C-alpha atoms as one frame of an Amber mdcrd trajectory, in Angstrom:
protein
-120.169  72.676  80.390-121.047  69.509  82.356-119.228  68.737  85.588-116.870
  66.105  84.148-115.777  68.543  81.434-115.437  71.313  84.013-113.295  69.126
  86.276-110.968  68.200  83.404-110.729  71.787  82.150-110.096  73.132  85.665
-107.208  70.710  86.103-105.798  71.708  82.710-106.069  75.405  83.605-104.354
  74.863  86.958-101.467  73.130  85.187-101.229  75.957  82.621-101.249  78.615
  85.347 -98.708  76.789  87.512 -96.348  76.144  84.581 -96.488  79.706  83.286
 -96.224  81.219  86.772 -93.081  79.099  87.241 -91.625  80.424  83.989 -92.419
  84.001  85.013 -91.386  83.961  88.670 -88.716  81.229  88.785 -87.070  81.353
  85.360 -87.721  85.025  84.572 -88.592  83.761  81.078 -92.356  84.019  80.389
 -93.849  82.138  77.419 -97.315  83.706  77.315 -98.687  87.226  77.586-100.101
  88.704  80.772-103.424  88.920  78.954-103.444  85.185  78.131-102.492  84.320
  81.717-105.276  86.548  83.035-107.736  84.965  80.592-106.901  81.470  81.871
-107.189  82.710  85.465-110.625  84.261  84.827-111.798  81.069  83.073-110.739
  79.011  86.114-112.486  81.471  88.442-115.697  81.109  86.392-115.530  77.287
  86.542-114.916  77.308  90.294-117.771  79.773  90.786-120.113  77.442  88.850
-118.875  74.297  90.644-117.633  75.366  94.124-116.745  71.784  95.109-114.051
  71.800  92.383-112.125  74.484  94.304-108.905  73.083  95.797-106.552  74.937
  98.179-103.627  74.639  95.750-105.575  76.345  92.942-103.974  79.528  91.615
-107.234  81.339  92.443-106.658  80.641  96.140-103.076  81.816  96.549-100.497
  84.442  95.755 -98.442  83.925  92.592 -94.738  83.372  93.011 -91.943  80.846
  93.456 -89.232  79.970  95.980 -86.069  78.522  94.445 -84.361  75.662  96.336
 -80.972  77.311  95.711 -81.776  80.029  98.303 -82.550  79.728 102.002 -86.213
  80.337 102.840 -87.394  83.450 104.684 -90.864  83.701 106.210 -92.286  87.198
 105.801 -93.533  89.095 108.844 -96.909  89.230 107.087 -97.961  87.864 103.666
 -96.835  89.775 100.561 -99.976  89.761  98.451-100.504  90.161  94.739-102.540
  93.128  93.457-105.647  92.678  91.324-105.480  94.221  87.846-107.746  96.670
  86.039-107.052  96.183  82.343-108.926  99.334  81.255-110.562 102.465  82.646
-113.965 100.770  82.847-112.575  98.120  85.213-110.759 100.810  87.194-113.973
 102.860  87.532-115.903  99.777  88.627-113.356  99.175  91.400-113.413 102.824
  92.464-117.216 102.817  92.629-117.272  99.561  94.606-114.642 100.871  97.033
-116.409 104.231  97.449-119.633 102.408  98.276-117.937 100.079 100.758-116.361
 103.034 102.586-119.473 105.232 102.503-118.031 107.946 100.269-120.070 111.170
  99.910-119.467 114.374  97.899-118.706 116.150 101.180-116.375 113.391 102.417
-114.933 111.561  99.407-112.614 108.586  99.754-109.031 109.678  99.112-106.702
 107.562  97.015-102.922 107.604  96.590-101.756 106.940  93.027 -98.230 105.583
  92.486 -96.329 104.401  89.422 -96.301 100.607  89.030 -92.603  99.759  88.743
 -91.885  96.755  86.514 -89.331  94.984  88.696 -89.005  92.276  91.321 -90.794
  92.514  94.678 -88.512  92.507  97.724 -88.883  92.704 101.528 -86.087  94.352
 103.542 -85.872  93.902 107.317 -84.223  96.241 109.874 -83.460  95.583 113.538
 -82.819  98.652 115.695 -82.667 100.594 112.451 -79.904  98.402 110.972 -80.243
  96.301 107.819 -80.328  92.578 108.709 -82.127  90.696 105.941 -83.699  90.875
 102.484 -85.960  88.415 100.693 -87.856  88.107  97.436 -91.644  87.916  97.531
 -91.500  84.182  96.698 -94.920  82.609  97.136 -96.146  85.517  99.268 -95.614
  83.751 102.585 -92.064  82.478 102.136 -89.417  84.216 100.053 -85.804  83.615
  99.022 -82.984  84.972 101.183 -81.128  87.468  98.969 -79.548  89.460 101.811
 -76.004  89.426 100.438 -77.186  90.497  97.010 -79.373  93.354  98.270 -76.447
  94.634 100.342 -74.709  95.376  97.025 -77.514  97.732  95.889 -76.182 101.172
  96.685 -79.477 102.942  97.389 -80.590 100.465 100.096 -79.671 102.116 103.428
 -77.514 100.037 105.759 -78.767 102.128 108.684 -81.978 104.146 108.890 -81.900
 107.875 109.557 -82.632 108.835 113.156 -85.393 111.214 112.045 -87.331 108.299
 110.608 -86.734 106.086 113.649 -88.189 108.771 115.915 -91.516 108.418 114.080
 -91.870 104.735 114.868 -94.896 103.853 116.987 -94.388 103.132 120.686 -95.770
  99.650 119.977 -92.544  98.852 118.214 -90.461  99.494 121.319 -88.003 102.293
 122.112 -85.955 103.379 119.129 -87.306 100.627 116.934 -86.335  97.567 118.994
 -88.778  95.415 116.977 -88.053  94.149 113.517 -89.286  96.498 110.797 -90.007
  94.946 107.391 -90.465  97.315 104.441 -91.411  96.297 100.904 -90.634  97.660
  97.484 -89.357  96.878  94.014 -85.868  96.105  92.745 -85.447  97.291  89.152
 -82.783  97.806  86.534 -82.535 101.303  85.020 -83.011 101.377  81.245 -79.523
 102.799  80.718 -77.992  99.916  82.685 -80.115  97.416  80.757 -78.752  98.726
  77.449 -75.167  98.575  78.762 -75.571  95.050  80.142 -77.142  93.658  76.981
 -74.437  95.253  74.815 -71.749  93.557  76.902 -73.512  90.192  76.775 -74.059
  90.448  73.028 -70.354  91.175  72.451 -69.443  88.211  74.656 -71.744  85.899
  72.700 -74.097  85.463  75.668 -77.899  85.504  75.404 -79.358  88.954  76.033
 -82.184  89.706  78.466 -85.642  90.276  76.983 -86.407  93.324  79.127 -85.247
  95.198  82.243 -87.615  93.284  84.541 -86.134  89.895  83.561 -82.650  91.372
  83.828 -83.360  92.699  87.340 -84.837  89.395  88.514 -81.956  87.387  87.053
 -79.403  89.754  88.580 -80.928  89.740  92.077 -81.300  85.949  92.206 -77.588
  85.209  91.702 -75.595  82.894  93.976 -72.579  85.178  93.593 -73.219  88.694
  95.026 -70.344  90.043  92.951 -72.424  89.493  89.820 -75.313  91.413  91.397
 -72.968  94.229  92.392 -71.868  94.636  88.771 -75.447  94.996  87.502 -76.169
  98.418  89.122 -79.665  97.610  90.385 -81.853 100.182  92.143 -84.931 100.230
  94.376 -88.128 102.057  95.146 -89.694 101.337  98.567 -93.441 101.873  99.056
 -94.931  99.531 101.707 -94.500  98.100 105.204 -95.469  94.699 106.574 -97.133
  96.146 109.692 -98.470  99.716 109.264 -99.126  99.987 113.017 -95.370 100.155
 113.634 -95.175 103.585 111.983 -96.797 106.658 113.517 -98.643 107.713 110.347
-102.256 107.298 109.264-102.173 107.510 105.450-100.212 106.121 102.524 -99.110
 109.615 101.521 -97.705 110.274 105.006 -96.075 106.847 104.949 -94.238 107.550
 101.675 -92.932 110.767 103.185 -91.803 108.851 106.290 -89.930 106.310 104.133
 -88.007 109.154 102.496 -87.115 110.540 105.934 -85.568 107.152 106.802 -83.264
 107.309 103.795 -85.157 105.007 101.421 -85.546 105.923  97.770 -89.225 106.714
  97.203 -90.568 107.330  93.732 -91.625 110.979  93.701 -94.332 110.461  91.071
 -97.258 109.948  93.452-100.364 111.986  94.173-103.306 112.019  96.550-106.585
 112.042  94.551-110.100 112.788  95.789-112.119 111.688  92.755-112.185 109.278
  89.839-111.447 112.188  87.510-108.235 112.983  89.385-107.226 109.299  89.287
-107.846 109.279  85.506-105.729 112.408  85.126-102.812 110.838  87.037-103.022
 107.665  84.915-103.023 109.701  81.684 -99.987 111.732  82.793 -98.115 108.573
  83.836 -98.815 106.964  80.457 -97.627 110.092  78.624 -94.320 110.206  80.510
 -93.495 106.474  80.680 -91.017 106.601  77.785 -89.179 109.561  79.354 -88.375
 107.677  82.557 -85.128 105.740  83.118 -87.068 102.754  84.458 -89.932 100.644
  83.158 -93.456 101.114  84.443 -96.440  99.080  83.314 -99.251 100.899  85.045
-100.449 102.831  88.082-101.195 101.392  91.519-104.223 103.033  93.127-104.497
 102.613  96.909-107.020 103.763  99.471-105.023 106.470 101.275-106.307 105.904
 104.812-104.644 103.055 106.713-107.774 102.679 108.856-109.898 102.249 105.715
-107.355  99.761 104.334-107.688  97.702 107.504-111.488  97.848 107.281-111.498
  96.563 103.694-108.992  93.778 104.381-107.784  91.134 101.929-108.976  88.294
  99.738-106.917  85.076  99.713-104.492  86.603  97.228-104.839  90.418  97.095
-105.812  93.498  99.152-109.301  94.868  98.551-107.958  98.400  99.055-105.611
  98.518  96.043-105.716  97.870  92.316-103.195  98.036  89.486-104.334  99.906
  86.387-102.346  98.295  83.536-101.191 100.456  80.632-102.176  99.540  77.081
 -99.048  98.501  75.091 -97.570 100.362  72.097 -99.270  99.192  68.887 -98.036
  98.936  65.266 -99.496  97.787  61.943 -97.985  94.991  59.834 -99.132  92.266
  57.397 -99.945  88.694  58.471 -98.174  86.400  55.982 -98.915  82.970  57.421
-100.360  81.013  60.348 -98.139  78.035  61.113 -98.948  75.198  63.495 -96.554
  74.120  66.237 -97.021  70.823  68.061 -96.098  71.038  71.721 -94.621  68.353
  73.932 -98.095  67.437  75.242 -99.588  67.184  71.740-101.427  70.522  71.796
-101.476  72.271  68.408-100.677  75.968  68.698-101.203  78.406  65.802 -98.418
  80.968  65.393 -98.772  84.193  63.399 -95.871  85.090  61.079 -95.887  88.696
  59.897 -93.644  91.320  58.309 -90.989  92.408  60.842 -91.870  95.560  62.778
 -90.185  97.449  65.642 -92.321  97.515  68.821 -91.186  98.719  72.257 -87.554
  98.831  71.212 -87.090  95.497  69.433 -88.067  93.837  66.143 -90.804  91.202
  66.193 -92.036  88.956  63.372 -93.935  86.129  65.132 -96.553  85.834  67.852
 -98.575  82.964  69.235-102.299  82.930  68.494-102.794  80.377  71.301-105.745
  78.410  69.920-108.600  78.379  67.410-110.958  80.194  69.759-108.498  83.083
  69.938-108.152  83.217  66.146-111.934  83.419  65.802-112.227  85.961  68.614
-109.581  88.202  67.070-110.963  87.566  63.565-107.560  87.390  61.837-106.829
  85.888  58.428-103.691  85.338  56.379-103.118  88.462  54.262-104.723  90.809
  56.802-103.129  94.023  57.884-102.962  93.427  61.625-102.254  95.436  64.763
 -99.516  94.013  66.990 -98.108  95.017  70.352 -96.041  93.580  73.190 -98.180
  92.499  76.095 -96.576  93.913  79.203 -94.045  95.426  76.800 -92.481  91.946
  76.664 -94.330  89.312  74.651 -95.439  89.893  71.024 -99.204  89.673  70.605
-101.678  90.088  67.740-104.441  92.503  68.724-106.646  92.109  65.644-107.118
  93.014  61.976-107.618  96.355  60.260-110.831  95.295  58.526-110.793  98.232
  56.104-107.577  96.808  54.640-108.692  93.154  54.444-108.102  91.579  50.967
-111.286  90.606  49.132-110.077  87.034  48.607-109.158  86.353  52.227-110.504
  83.175  53.819-111.028  82.113  57.449-108.313  79.927  58.947-109.053  76.291
  59.833-107.047  74.010  62.090-105.517  71.048  60.210-107.225  67.676  60.356
-103.856  65.901  60.530-100.909  66.540  62.840 -98.175  68.416  60.926 -95.539
  66.509  62.904 -96.653  62.905  62.385 -99.731  62.939  60.122-102.076  61.380
  62.681-105.662  62.629  63.077-106.131  65.740  65.226-108.648  65.495  68.083
-110.826  68.314  69.412-112.885  67.313  72.443-116.233  68.935  73.072-115.930
  71.640  75.699-112.158  71.966  75.264-110.257  74.773  73.589-107.218  72.721
  72.585-106.742  70.672  69.422-104.469  67.700  70.124-102.445  65.013  68.453
-102.799  61.900  70.616-100.498  59.618  68.641 -97.893  58.053  70.924 -95.297
  57.964  68.138 -95.522  61.693  67.343 -91.944  63.074  67.218 -92.968  66.414
  68.691 -94.206  64.690  71.859 -91.567  62.007  72.207 -89.591  63.480  75.120
 -92.666  64.148  77.268 -94.176  60.707  76.634 -90.900  58.844  77.139 -90.208
  60.637  80.436 -93.704  59.796  81.657 -93.340  56.160  80.577 -90.189  55.581
  82.644 -91.497  57.398  85.746 -91.786  55.616  89.080 -95.581  55.199  89.025
 -95.488  53.921  85.441 -92.763  51.509  84.259 -90.200  52.591  86.880 -87.059
  52.241  84.723 -84.229  53.263  87.018 -81.443  55.033  85.124 -83.615  56.253
  82.253 -84.074  59.839  83.384 -84.615  62.967  81.265 -80.906  63.326  80.443
 -80.552  59.745  79.199 -83.798  59.978  77.231 -82.632  63.219  75.640 -79.385
  61.582  74.486 -81.168  58.502  73.129 -83.644  60.674  71.203 -80.841  62.879
  69.854 -78.984  59.770  68.673 -82.089  58.610  66.783 -82.607  55.496  68.915
 -85.888  56.503  70.558 -89.035  57.925  69.046 -91.805  56.094  70.886 -92.056
  53.908  73.996 -91.846  50.666  72.003 -88.381  51.673  70.784 -87.153  51.172
  74.354 -87.787  47.450  73.974 -87.172  46.684  70.313 -84.553  49.247  69.256
 -82.148  49.521  72.189 -79.215  47.337  73.200 -76.270  47.702  75.555 -73.873
  48.493  72.735 -75.865  51.500  71.529 -76.283  52.856  75.053 -72.630  52.351
  75.992 -71.451  54.387  72.988 -73.565  57.435  73.874 -71.607  60.576  74.833
 -72.389  61.945  78.298 -71.723  65.541  77.265 -68.547  65.697  79.367 -64.889
  65.368  78.314 -61.753  63.950  79.916 -59.506  66.545  81.508 -56.319  64.447
  81.420 -54.575  62.018  79.064 -54.166  58.347  80.054 -53.481  55.055  78.275
 -57.154  54.726  77.326 -58.046  58.282  76.309 -56.767  61.737  75.445 -57.601
  65.000  77.199 -60.634  66.451  75.477 -62.043  63.065  74.386 -65.765  62.628
  75.077 -66.722  60.580  78.140 -69.111  57.813  77.071 -71.901  56.157  79.058
 -69.942  52.927  79.162 -70.705  49.210  79.278 -71.409  48.964  83.019 -74.089
  51.664  83.017 -75.531  50.351  79.750 -75.941  46.824  81.143 -77.612  48.150
  84.280 -80.075  50.141  82.184 -80.853  47.168  79.948 -81.498  45.073  83.090
 -83.953  47.725  84.292 -85.676  47.787  80.898 -86.020  43.991  81.009 -87.398
  44.143  84.545 -90.016  46.716  83.496 -91.592  44.189  81.124 -93.196  42.528
  84.118 -94.983  45.636  85.390 -98.768  45.173  85.761-101.058  45.939  82.840
-102.494  48.926  84.732 -99.069  50.599  84.868 -98.644  50.109  81.127-101.961
  51.893  80.548-100.975  54.696  82.929 -97.564  54.964  81.255 -99.130  55.575
  77.838-100.041  59.079  78.966-103.655  59.030  77.772-105.227  62.365  78.637
-107.169  62.302  81.947-105.992  58.719  82.729-104.072  58.786  86.009-102.948
  55.744  87.990-106.309  55.310  89.765-108.271  55.418  86.499-105.776  52.981
  84.949-106.366  50.573  87.848-110.139  50.830  87.384-109.885  50.323  83.607
-107.725  47.213  83.759-109.911  45.747  86.503-112.956  46.176  84.239-111.174
  45.273  80.975-108.362  42.841  81.863-106.654  42.677  78.447-105.550  45.068
  75.740-107.904  43.486  73.239-110.910  43.894  75.520-109.992  47.427  76.550
-109.261  48.632  73.009-112.584  47.327  71.733-114.720  48.720  74.588-117.390
  51.239  73.600-117.602  54.723  75.083-120.705  53.663  77.002-118.868  50.682
  78.506-115.883  52.830  79.414-118.036  55.567  80.949-119.709  52.997  83.214
-116.401  52.315  84.989-116.176  53.987  88.397-114.097  57.175  88.128-114.233
  57.445  84.334-117.374  59.203  83.071-118.248  60.349  79.542-115.475  62.921
  79.000-112.639  60.575  79.984-114.329  57.711  78.133-114.337  59.755  74.930
-110.604  60.465  75.300-109.796  56.781  75.868-111.892  55.612  72.912-110.266
  58.229  70.682-106.809  57.058  71.756-107.510  53.452  70.810-109.019  54.478
  67.472-105.638  55.719  66.188-103.818  53.004  64.169-100.379  54.339  65.119
-101.209  53.902  68.816-102.345  50.330  68.296 -99.175  49.622  66.322 -97.023
  50.752  69.268 -99.087  48.616  71.638 -98.681  45.555  69.410 -94.916  46.137
  69.400 -94.971  46.320  73.213 -96.870  43.040  73.311 -94.381  41.437  70.920
 -91.538  42.654  73.161 -93.026  40.709  76.055 -94.774  43.358  78.155 -97.825
  42.361  80.179-100.867  43.591  78.313-103.278  41.369  80.177-104.198  40.968
  83.825-105.114  37.582  85.169-108.694  37.250  86.310-108.868  38.594  89.844
-108.704  35.873  92.424-111.392  35.516  95.028-110.502  38.007  97.734-108.508
  36.381 100.528-109.861  38.867 103.062-113.502  39.694 103.744-114.430  42.911
 101.924-115.394  44.764 105.091-114.311  48.142 103.704-116.230  47.833 100.424
-117.982  51.089  99.548-115.522  53.242 101.514-113.097  55.659  99.856-109.814
  56.574 101.551-107.346  59.331 100.656-103.765  59.186 101.975-101.633  62.297
 102.488 -98.407  63.182 104.267 -95.596  60.773 105.199 -96.114  57.598 107.241
 -93.545  56.043 109.596 -94.535  52.373 109.404 -95.097  51.968 105.659 -95.329
  53.911 102.421 -98.576  55.411 101.150 -98.503  52.913  98.268 -98.228  49.981
 100.704-101.004  51.417 102.852-103.217  51.846  99.797-102.720  48.226  98.722
-103.498  47.013 102.244-106.753  49.003 102.323-107.729  47.691  98.879-107.236
  44.123 100.130-110.146  44.729 102.526-112.276  46.080  99.659-111.700  49.817
 100.080-111.192  52.263  97.238-108.136  54.536  97.452-108.316  57.904  95.693
-105.751  60.605  95.036-108.027  63.584  95.676-110.425  64.702  98.397-114.096
  65.293  97.584-117.491  65.083  99.264-117.463  61.360  98.371-114.319  60.731
 100.448-115.080  58.537 103.465-111.840  59.126 105.387-108.571  61.032 105.015
-105.458  59.409 106.502-103.080  62.240 107.449 -99.408  61.496 108.077 -96.650
  63.940 108.954 -96.481  67.160 106.935 -99.996  66.700 105.549-100.774  69.623
 103.267-103.655  70.961 101.194-105.595  67.678 101.174-105.928  67.875 104.952
-107.149  71.464 104.703-109.760  70.521 102.116-110.891  67.460 104.072-111.448
  69.594 107.167-113.394  72.179 105.145-115.656  69.427 103.755-116.137  67.713
 107.113-114.347  64.529 106.002-113.214  62.438 109.022-109.429  62.503 109.508
-107.482  59.452 110.752-103.931  59.248 112.073-101.382  56.502 111.380-102.349
  54.535 114.495-105.961  54.329 113.316-104.780  53.318 109.836-102.682  50.450
 111.200-105.637  49.195 113.227-107.837  49.182 110.098-105.188  47.355 108.055
-104.732  44.704 110.767-108.429  44.101 111.510-110.422  45.321 108.514-112.735
  47.108 110.936-114.454  50.292 109.864-113.073  53.219 111.835-115.188  54.835
 114.504-114.909  58.611 114.330
C-alpha cells in the first residue's frame, strides 16, 4: 500500500474505531463484533507501524477506549484506568506468557507466578473512600476521566458505605493514619442473569425494547440520571484492583484480593495463583466449562503477574498494562444453512453484505442474520449461498458467521460477487485499489440522503442556519428531499410551514384543539427559505466540499477550485491533472475523477447551477499583499481571543501562506491558542515551531516570517 492509500485507510479506520467505540461505550449498543473491531485495530496498528509519521495522538492505538457522557459530571481518576490487551486463543496467551517470563527472568527453580481471575462482562467502575467512608464513584470513561455515578452506585447493596476496620488496619503508613488519604478501588458492575431475565420480561410486557445482554443492561442501568431506576435494577459488583497499590500493605495480587474481602468488598472467589502455563491453561478450561452455571456473564479469564513489584517493573503501554492479558473465550457455535447474501447500503455509501440463514438458537436467543462486513471477509471465510455454515455470537452478543462446513457444500454452489450497480439507486459501484469497501458515490442515492444532506448544510459547507438534522429528517420523511439539489428546486415556504414538528398542543384555543400537531409554521419557514437563498452565494470551493466527495475536505476543495475555477473545468480534469494539485495525490484524484464520471452526480450539479449556485470562481486577482509567507504552511489549533481560526487562516493566506488542518513534518509553524490539544502534542513531538497569539498577530500585521 502506498503512503497516500495508507493515509486514507488510516483515517477511515480511525473513524470506524471511534464510531463503534462510541456505540459500545456510550450507547451500550454495539453494531459490530469484538473480532471485527479488533481486526480494524490491528490493521491500523500495522499501517502506523509501516508509516510511523501517520501516527496521531488521537488515534485509537494511542489511547484507552471509552466515553464520557456530557449528562454526567466529570471525575478525574487517581491514576489512569487502562484497557487490557486480548489473547484470542491459547497460542496468543502462550506467546504473552513466554514473553512475560523472559522479561522477568523466569527459571524452573523460580517461576513467575500469575493470578488468574474470571473476566466479568460488566461495566468498569472506580469507587473512592476517604477515611474508610464511601465518597464517590465513577465509570471508567476514557481511562483518565470518568462519569460521576456516585448516587447510582450508592444504591448497589453490596458496595460498602464504610470499610471494615480490619481492612483499614492493613493500609500502608504512606496513606496516613487510619487511611486519611483517598483510596480508589476498581472493579466491575454487572447484572445477574436472573435479574436480566426478570427485567427483560417486565420491559417486554410493557412494550419497551429489551436489552440485548446483561452487560448492556448493567451499563444502561448504572448510567441513569434517576438513581431510583438504578436501585430497581438490582445490580452487583466484584472489586479486583486499586489505583495505587502502594497504599495497601500487600505485595501480590492474591494477597490484595484477600485484603479487599477483609474490607467488606465482594470479591469473586474463582481465582487461583498459577506457577506455570499448564496451570493457567487448566484454570481457563475450568472457567470455560463452568461459565453457563454462573449467575453472571463472563467472557474470559484475566491473567495477571502476581507480584506487585514485577507489575511495576513491567509498566504500561499507552493503553494497557504489560503485566496482564485477557484470554477471551470462544463463543458457542451452531450449524445452519445460508439462504441468501443481501446487500445493504449504508449512510456513507458503503455496501455491506448481510448473511440470511435459517433461524437458530445461540447463547439464549434466536438469530437469523449476521453481517459479513465486506467482500474480503466473504472470501476469507469462504462462504457461499446454500452452504451449511457455523454461526456464533461474538462476545456472546453479536451474531457472526464463522465459516462453511465444506463437507456439506452443494455441488452447484457458486462464489458470491458484489453487485456492479447500487441496489438502492442503480448507480455504478466503485471499489478503489487498496480499499476494502465497495461504495456507491451517487449524490442522489436514497440510502445516503440524510448523511449527504446534513453535510451539505453544515457550517463549513453551505452553512444553512435552521436546516439541522431534525428538519432534514422531516423533509426527507415528507418526500421533499432526496438530494442536495432538491433544497433549491423542490422546497418552498408553504411546504416547510406545513411540516409537523413531532409535538402536539396540550390545550385547546381558538386556533387549535388539544392533541393537534404543532406545525413548523410560516415564520420559521420563511427564515429557512431566506437562509437557503443566502447559501446560493457561497464560494465554489464550499459547494465542492459540501458534495461530500470521499477524501475531499475543505482544504482540498480550496486547492481544487483554485486550480480548476469552474465546474466544467474541474469535471473534465484528468486524474493526472488532479493529482498534480498540492494536497491531492493519486488516490484522492482517482476518487474525484470517479465522482465526476457518474451521470447522476453531474445531473445534480447541473440542477444546482440552474438554481443559481456559484459553480465558478472568478480568476484570482493579483495579490494585494506581497507574498512574503509563500512556501510556509501554518496549522491553527485552540481558541484565539482576537479573531477566529477561520479569520486568522484567511489573513495568513493573504500573505501567501498555506493553512492546513493537520500537523506533519511539512508543517512550518503551529499557532496554539487556549486549550490547544493533540495537534500541539504532535507538533512538539515532531519539533515543529509553536507560536502564540501575539506572534500570530504580528505576522498578520506585517507579513514577516516569524523568528523562532
